[in-house]
C-alpha positions, 0 to 999 in steps of 0.5 A, a space after each residue: 245656570 250649570 255653573 251656579 248649580 255646581 258652585 252651590 253643590 260644591 258649597 253643600 258637599 263636605 269631605 264625605 260627599 262626592 257629587 256630579 251634576 250633568 246637563 241632559 236636556 233643554 226644552 223650550 215652549 213659548 216663553 218657558 224653558 225647561 232644563 233637565 240635569 242629572 245628579 250623581 251623589 255619593 256619600 262615603 261615610 253613610 247611606 243617604 236617605 231620601 230626606 237628605 237628598 231632597 233637602 240638597 235638591 231643595 237648597 239647589 233649587 232655592 239657589 237657582 230661584 234666587 239667581 235666575 227666578 227658576 222653579 223646581 218641577 
């Protein structure tokens, strides 16, 4: 999943954006597996607002859902 999300992040970022995705934790209970990632994102030409960051996260979550059936909590 990390590779898929990093590939998606590379497609979404432009020449002004630097982003790094790091896995933090895996928690499994019964049949559910929860993955936690840390996203560091820097925009060099302007300050990003919450709506821009949330849109990026939504696009990454959509990619994870398509590839793995994952949901964003």
